[in-house]
Backbone bond lengths (Angstrom), bond angles and torsions (degrees), N, CA, C in turn:
res aa  C-N    CA-C-N  psi(-1)  N-CA   C-N-CA  omega(-1)  CA-C   N-CA-C  phi
1 X - - - 1.442 - - 1.525 111.29 -
2 X 1.329 115.48 -41.60 1.457 119.90 -179.81 1.531 111.45 -64.47
3 X 1.290 116.86 -37.96 1.465 120.45 -178.64 1.528 109.58 -66.03
4 X 1.330 116.71 -41.84 1.459 120.23 178.87 1.529 110.48 -62.51
5 X 1.303 116.62 -43.41 1.463 121.03 179.72 1.518 110.22 -63.98
6 X 1.311 115.86 -42.63 1.458 120.69 179.39 1.529 110.62 -64.27
7 X 1.318 117.49 -43.37 1.452 121.32 178.63 1.533 111.29 -64.20
8 X 1.336 116.18 -42.19 1.461 119.43 177.57 1.526 111.27 -63.67
9 X 1.299 117.24 -39.88 1.469 121.21 179.24 1.523 110.02 -65.71
10 X 1.338 117.85 -41.78 1.462 121.44 177.76 1.528 110.85 -64.83
11 X 1.310 116.18 -42.79 1.452 120.85 179.38 1.535 111.06 -62.54
12 X 1.329 115.69 -45.62 1.463 120.81 179.10 1.531 110.80 -63.81
13 X 1.309 117.37 -43.65 1.462 121.90 179.90 1.513 111.72 -64.52
14 X 1.328 116.92 -42.24 1.459 119.39 -179.97 1.527 110.96 -68.03
15 X 1.333 117.38 -35.01 1.462 119.12 178.19 1.525 110.53 -67.54
16 X 1.316 117.63 -36.75 1.463 120.58 175.87 1.525 110.98 -65.09
17 X 1.316 115.89 -41.75 1.465 120.00 179.87 1.526 110.48 -64.24
18 X 1.323 117.12 -43.56 1.468 120.69 178.53 1.526 111.24 -64.95
19 X 1.323 116.50 -38.33 1.460 119.45 179.42 1.525 110.68 -65.10
20 X 1.312 117.16 -40.31 1.464 119.14 -180.00 1.519 110.96 -69.09
21 X 1.319 117.73 -36.34 1.463 121.06 177.10 1.521 110.10 -66.14
22 X 1.328 116.69 -43.56 1.464 120.65 -179.55 1.522 111.35 -63.98
23 X 1.321 116.77 -40.80 1.467 118.40 -179.59 1.520 111.17 -70.80
24 X 1.312 118.25 -29.45 1.462 121.24 178.17 1.523 111.11 -71.66
25 X 1.332 117.06 -25.83 1.454 120.78 -177.71 1.518 113.38 -87.81
26 X 1.325 117.52 -6.81 1.461 118.28 178.89 1.518 109.34 -67.55
27 X 1.310 115.36 153.83 1.459 119.55 -177.63 1.516 110.47 -72.03
28 X 1.287 114.80 149.14 1.456 120.97 177.71 1.527 108.75 -74.23
29 X 1.330 117.96 154.22 1.459 118.97 178.70 1.520 110.21 -61.86
30 X 1.324 116.18 149.50 1.472 118.79 -177.91 1.524 110.73 -62.48
31 X 1.298 114.51 143.40 1.455 121.02 179.57 1.524 108.36 -86.23
32 X 1.310 116.15 132.45 1.463 120.66 179.20 1.527 108.97 -75.25
33 X 1.313 115.38 129.48 1.453 120.84 179.50 1.527 109.93 -90.69
34 X 1.310 115.95 148.33 1.453 120.62 174.31 1.528 108.35 -73.93
35 X 1.317 118.11 161.36 1.467 119.08 177.54 1.531 112.37 -56.43
36 X 1.318 117.20 -37.38 1.466 120.44 178.85 1.533 110.89 -65.50
37 X 1.335 116.50 -41.00 1.464 120.53 178.74 1.528 110.47 -66.36
38 X 1.333 116.57 -39.07 1.468 120.07 177.60 1.524 110.44 -61.45
39 X 1.336 115.86 -42.46 1.455 120.03 -179.19 1.528 110.27 -65.05
40 X 1.323 116.93 -42.20 1.465 120.71 179.31 1.529 110.71 -63.52
41 X 1.328 116.18 -41.68 1.464 120.22 179.03 1.529 110.88 -64.83
42 X 1.315 115.76 -43.68 1.467 120.53 178.84 1.527 110.67 -64.02
43 X 1.324 116.22 -42.32 1.464 120.66 179.87 1.527 110.82 -63.29
44 X 1.326 117.06 -41.80 1.469 120.25 178.43 1.521 110.49 -62.16
45 X 1.328 116.45 -41.99 1.468 120.27 179.71 1.527 110.92 -64.82
46 X 1.329 116.65 -47.06 1.459 120.91 -178.55 1.526 110.47 -65.98
47 X 1.318 117.07 -39.30 1.466 121.02 178.96 1.522 110.63 -59.85
48 X 1.327 115.57 -43.30 1.463 119.82 -179.61 1.534 110.88 -70.98
49 X 1.335 116.37 -45.86 1.467 120.45 -175.96 1.526 112.21 -66.10
50 X 1.333 116.74 -38.00 1.465 120.19 -176.94 1.523 113.05 -97.23
51 X 1.326 115.92 -2.92 1.471 121.75 -177.98 1.530 110.32 54.68
52 X 1.334 114.83 55.04 1.455 120.70 -179.05 1.521 111.24 -76.26
53 X 1.312 114.98 150.14 1.458 119.70 171.94 1.527 107.45 -77.95
54 X 1.323 116.42 167.34 1.460 119.98 178.33 1.528 110.87 -61.21
55 X 1.326 116.63 -39.12 1.464 120.81 179.59 1.531 110.66 -64.15
56 X 1.332 116.77 -42.70 1.457 120.22 179.03 1.526 110.68 -63.93
57 X 1.330 116.13 -43.06 1.462 120.11 179.64 1.528 110.44 -61.51
58 X 1.309 117.32 -42.77 1.466 120.86 178.51 1.527 111.38 -63.22
59 X 1.342 115.81 -41.42 1.459 119.33 179.56 1.529 111.30 -66.24
60 X 1.337 116.92 -41.39 1.469 120.08 177.93 1.516 110.53 -62.18
61 X 1.317 116.01 -44.49 1.463 119.70 179.80 1.523 110.27 -59.31
62 X 1.308 116.57 -42.07 1.463 121.30 178.95 1.530 110.93 -62.80
63 X 1.319 116.97 -43.95 1.467 121.43 179.10 1.520 110.24 -62.43
64 X 1.324 116.72 -46.14 1.459 120.65 -179.59 1.520 111.49 -63.44
65 X 1.327 117.13 -40.12 1.465 120.16 179.02 1.524 111.10 -66.62
66 X 1.335 117.12 -38.71 1.468 120.98 179.09 1.528 111.46 -63.63
67 X 1.314 116.45 -36.16 1.466 120.97 -174.49 1.527 113.68 -95.18
68 X 1.303 118.50 -10.09 1.462 121.38 -174.31 1.527 112.57 -58.69
69 X 1.316 116.96 -45.87 1.471 119.00 -176.87 1.528 111.49 -67.29
70 X 1.354 117.62 -38.66 1.465 120.35 178.04 1.529 110.75 -63.20
71 X 1.331 116.09 -46.16 1.456 119.97 -178.08 1.523 111.14 -65.51
72 X 1.322 116.84 -39.78 1.468 120.80 178.64 1.529 110.22 -64.33
73 X 1.328 117.09 -41.15 1.468 120.61 177.86 1.530 110.46 -64.19
74 X 1.323 116.73 -39.54 1.470 120.46 177.58 1.522 110.88 -63.02
75 X 1.329 116.92 -44.26 1.476 120.41 179.53 1.527 110.78 -64.15
76 X 1.317 116.66 -40.48 1.466 120.36 178.69 1.531 110.71 -64.21
77 X 1.325 117.13 -39.30 1.462 121.13 178.38 1.524 110.94 -64.61
78 X 1.316 116.24 -38.20 1.471 120.19 177.98 1.519 110.18 -64.75
79 X 1.309 116.89 -44.83 1.466 120.08 -179.41 1.520 111.76 -67.31
80 X 1.328 117.54 -33.32 1.461 120.96 -177.83 1.525 112.17 -74.20
81 X 1.317 117.20 -28.71 1.464 121.02 -177.36 1.526 110.67 -83.64
82 X 1.308 115.91 145.97 1.459 121.28 177.61 1.522 109.82 -73.90
83 X 1.323 114.64 150.71 1.462 119.59 -179.72 1.529 110.18 -63.69
84 X 1.345 114.43 139.48 1.449 120.71 175.99 1.519 114.69 83.51
85 X 1.317 117.89 -2.85 1.472 119.69 -179.41 1.521 110.54 -87.02
86 X 1.317 114.45 162.15 1.463 119.84 177.88 1.526 111.06 -65.71
87 X 1.323 116.03 -34.32 1.472 119.96 179.76 1.522 110.27 -61.55
88 X 1.308 116.43 -41.09 1.471 120.09 179.51 1.524 110.50 -68.06
89 X 1.321 116.81 -41.87 1.461 120.30 178.51 1.528 110.80 -61.39
90 X 1.320 115.33 -41.54 1.468 119.60 178.28 1.525 111.11 -64.85
91 X 1.333 116.29 -39.75 1.465 120.28 179.89 1.526 110.72 -65.80
92 X 1.334 116.53 -39.63 1.470 120.41 177.93 1.527 109.69 -65.10
93 X 1.336 116.75 -41.61 1.470 120.25 178.00 1.526 110.51 -61.82
94 X 1.325 116.42 -40.36 1.468 120.44 179.20 1.527 110.39 -64.02
95 X 1.329 116.90 -41.11 1.463 120.63 178.82 1.526 110.56 -63.56
96 X 1.324 116.67 -45.50 1.462 121.04 179.66 1.525 109.99 -61.36
97 X 1.322 117.03 -43.99 1.466 121.30 -179.86 1.529 111.25 -62.79
98 X 1.332 116.01 -44.66 1.463 119.63 -179.79 1.530 111.86 -66.11
99 X 1.330 116.72 -37.34 1.463 119.85 177.60 1.523 111.06 -66.92
100 X 1.322 116.37 -39.84 1.466 119.71 177.39 1.521 110.57 -63.15
101 X 1.321 116.19 -40.22 1.459 120.27 177.12 1.517 111.85 -61.90
102 X 1.329 115.66 -40.61 1.467 119.93 178.25 1.533 110.14 -65.96
103 X 1.321 117.31 -39.98 1.469 120.28 178.57 1.528 110.43 -64.94
104 X 1.320 117.07 -36.40 1.467 120.08 176.57 1.525 110.47 -61.61
105 X 1.321 116.50 -42.20 1.459 120.36 177.58 1.526 110.31 -63.32
106 X 1.332 116.34 -39.31 1.459 120.53 -178.58 1.521 111.47 -69.08
107 X 1.323 116.95 -29.81 1.464 120.35 178.29 1.520 111.07 -61.08
108 X 1.324 117.11 -30.18 1.449 120.95 178.10 1.518 113.55 -74.75
109 X 1.328 116.61 -14.20 1.474 121.62 -177.25 1.528 111.40 -102.70
110 X 1.319 116.38 -42.17 1.467 121.21 -174.42 1.524 111.61 -89.87
111 X 1.312 115.34 150.54 1.457 120.45 172.43 1.528 107.88 -74.40
112 X 1.326 118.58 162.21 1.471 119.83 178.83 1.534 112.67 -56.56
113 X 1.321 117.45 -38.91 1.469 120.38 178.77 1.520 111.03 -65.98
114 X 1.329 116.36 -42.64 1.460 120.44 179.07 1.529 110.27 -65.23
115 X 1.309 116.87 -37.71 1.455 120.73 179.65 1.527 110.96 -64.83
116 X 1.331 116.84 -42.62 1.469 120.82 176.47 1.519 110.72 -59.28
117 X 1.312 115.37 -46.81 1.462 120.08 -178.76 1.527 110.64 -65.18
118 X 1.329 117.55 -38.67 1.457 121.31 178.11 1.523 110.40 -62.16
119 X 1.327 116.96 -42.64 1.468 120.67 178.81 1.526 110.72 -64.09
120 X 1.338 116.87 -37.99 1.469 120.09 176.78 1.519 110.30 -64.51
121 X 1.325 117.20 -41.02 1.468 120.82 177.61 1.523 110.77 -61.14
122 X 1.318 115.98 -43.39 1.468 120.01 179.52 1.524 110.66 -63.18
123 X 1.314 116.92 -43.21 1.459 121.47 179.78 1.529 110.41 -63.28
124 X 1.322 116.33 -41.98 1.465 120.23 178.30 1.529 110.85 -62.47
125 X 1.322 116.51 -38.74 1.463 119.68 178.69 1.529 111.21 -65.74
126 X 1.326 116.78 -39.38 1.464 120.26 178.16 1.524 109.83 -63.52
127 X 1.330 116.49 -43.67 1.464 120.31 179.70 1.520 110.92 -62.79
128 X 1.318 117.51 -41.70 1.470 120.92 177.39 1.526 111.24 -62.40
129 X 1.323 115.81 -42.41 1.463 120.22 -179.50 1.524 109.99 -62.70
130 X 1.339 117.16 -43.93 1.460 121.08 178.87 1.519 111.05 -62.84
131 X 1.319 116.94 -41.15 1.458 121.18 178.99 1.525 110.36 -63.44
132 X 1.336 116.21 -42.17 1.463 120.68 178.59 1.526 110.98 -63.15
133 X 1.325 116.93 -42.14 1.458 120.98 179.47 1.528 111.54 -64.12
134 X 1.334 117.10 -40.99 1.460 120.60 177.22 1.520 110.51 -62.52
135 X 1.329 115.99 -41.08 1.462 120.66 179.17 1.536 110.34 -62.80
136 X 1.316 116.49 -42.85 1.462 120.75 179.26 1.522 110.19 -64.97
137 X 1.325 117.46 -42.52 1.463 121.02 177.88 1.522 111.64 -59.91
138 X 1.330 116.62 -41.65 1.461 120.42 178.77 1.517 111.12 -64.33
139 X 1.320 117.35 -39.52 1.473 120.91 178.38 1.519 110.84 -65.40
140 X 1.318 116.42 -38.01 1.465 119.79 -179.00 1.520 111.75 -69.50
141 X 1.320 117.69 -29.40 1.460 121.64 179.48 1.517 112.09 -73.29
142 X 1.312 116.91 -22.85 1.474 120.23 -176.80 1.503 111.81 -73.25
């Protein structure tokens, strides 16, 4: 009887120890980046992917900083407006217009090849985002 109790106690203790080790090894929750950090991370990625010169990277950063507040205001207006309303449609039009304006500015900085590649990167990001959203929707349905 004593041996069984001792074995059960050892088994229980070792399972607790393994559980604590496993929980300690899990990854920490992702750290939220500030808008400035997000821009720096995005710029580093684009600089590497498009093989931008330092001057091009500086110009892109300047363009993005100039347009950041307009785009953020457009996104906030879209979220504030109810779906299907004229206010929301107007906010979406404003966002599209501002993004087109930003792309026009970028056309003056990037070469045609870099611009093509940048558009492909943007499209790939949209596809990834849609895939992630579908995955989340499927999880929520379960």
